[in-house]
Each structure stands twice: as structure tokens, then as C-alpha cells.
N, C-alpha and C positions, 0 to 999 in steps of 0.2 A: 505493499498498499505507501502509495507518496502521501509523502509531508502535504501535500492541501486534499487530500482526499480526505484526509487521514480527520482536519483540523475540520472539514466540513461533516463528515461522523461521526468526530467525537461530537462539540458543538449543536448538531441535533439531535444527539443520543443524551444527552447531559437537561437539554431544553423537553423534553422526552417528558425522561422521568423524573426529574421536577415539580411537571407538569401532576401527575401519577402521583409525585409523594404529597406532596401537597392537596390535590384532594382526597383521598388518602388522611392526614391528616386533617383533614377541613370535618367531616360525615364521624372521626373518631370523636374533636372537638365538640358536635353538636353530638353527637349522643352520649359523650361525658353529663351535658349539662343538665340534658331528660334524665341524665335516671337520676344525677344529685341536682333533680330539683325535682323529683316526686314526693320528697318529705317534706319541702316547707314549702309546695306551689300545687298544691293533691286540689285543693280549691279549683284554680284555672284551670288544671288538664283535666278535672274530672269536665270544665263546662264542654268538651270541644273532649271525647275519650272517642273517636273512631276517626279523629286527626293525631293524636297524638298515636295509636295504637300505627294506627298507618306509617307513620313515618320512624317514627321508631323502629319496625319490620323490617320498610322500605334502605334503614340508615344501617338496619346490621346485615342484611344482607351485600348493600355497596361496599360495610366492612370487612367481609369474609370472600366477597368477587375477587379484592383491587388488594387483601394481605394477600392471597393464594397469587392473582398476577403478580404482582411483587417478589415475591416470597419464592418463590419456586423453579428448583434450581435449574427443568426442562423449559423455562417459558423464551420467550421470541426477547422480551422488552420490558424485563427484571431488570432483580438487583445484582444475580448472580451474570446472569451475558453482559450484564455491562462489566463488571469484575472481570469477566473472562477475554471480553473485548482489551481492557485494559492493560490485563496480561502480556496479550497478545503485542499488542504497539507499545511496549516497557519502551523504546528507540524513540519517541515523539514523548514521551514526558518527562524528560532529563530536565535534569534544573539549567542545565546550558540551553532547551526549544523552550523553557518556562522565561528565561528571561529573554529568548529571540523572539519571541511570541507579543510579546505585553509594551515589549523597549524598553528592559529596564536597561538602566547603566553597568557599565563595571563597579562592583567594587556594591550591586544595591544587597540591601541582604536574603535575596533572593537567590545571590547565588554565589556567593557567603556559604562556603560547607567546612564551618570550623566541628571536630570535634565536640564529644562530652562528655566529661573527667570527672562526670558524677558517681562516686558510687550509694546504689541504694541497693538493701538491704528488701527483701519480703514485709512485708510488717508496717514500717516506717512510712511514718509525715511523711510527706512533701510538699510544698508552700503551691500555688500552685495562684494563676493570676485572677485578681478580687478578690482573692483574703484565703478562695478555698480548699481545703486541706483535702488528700484524698489520702490512702493505705496502700503503698504498692504491694498490692499480689497480696491482702488481706478480704474475705469474704465480703460483702457490705454485714 
């Protein structure tokens, strides 16, 4: 695959996959809101039970179908397929290619490839951006 073909295919694939993920996420968010509001907004939901029942059922069906589509290992347009594509075309995803593609100048952070000298033991807390802490290698 030539560079131009890769760039077009990659950008189209990323755009469509992002749209699918956003649809999936939106359906999950609305479904969760309906589920969470059943306790404190029961009177409103009971005023039109057919609407909320059908909407809830349709959202659940959409979530299952989109989830299957996105996470199917043998699917044609899912995460696994995208990652397989990226794996086979890694030569076009190097930092030098990123720098060329985005027009970053020499010395830009994206092109700087320093080594990490930090030694972290499993279970050790590590500071992350925003003041959040994470435990490396420890279960939640």
C-alpha cells in the first residue's frame, strides 16, 4: 500500500469508527439515564410508559447490536479489524511519518524519542496528570 492510499484509508477508517463509537456511547448514555431516573422520576415515566418502554427496548437492542459490531473479532468494520489494519501498516505510523504528515518541525515533542529511566514496581503508586494516582500492576 502506498503512503497516499494508507493516509486516505486510515483517515476514512478512523472517521467511520469514531462515528460508530459515538453512536454506541450515546445510546449507552441515554439508556443509563433512563435506568437511573426510574427511581426519582417514576411519575413522569409512568405518564407515558409505552414510550419509555419502547425507547428503552430500542436502546438496549442498539447497544447490543453496535457492541457486537464494534467488538466482533471477525467483523469487517470493528476495533479488531482496525487494529489489525494498523498492525500490518505500522511502517506508515512511525513518529517520523507523524512528523512529516502533521508538518511538525525538528525537535517537536512528537519526534523526540527519549528513553524512560523510571523503574516502577508492581503495586507502586505513580503520579499522573491532573493529580490522579494509579497503581501499576495492582487490581482495582
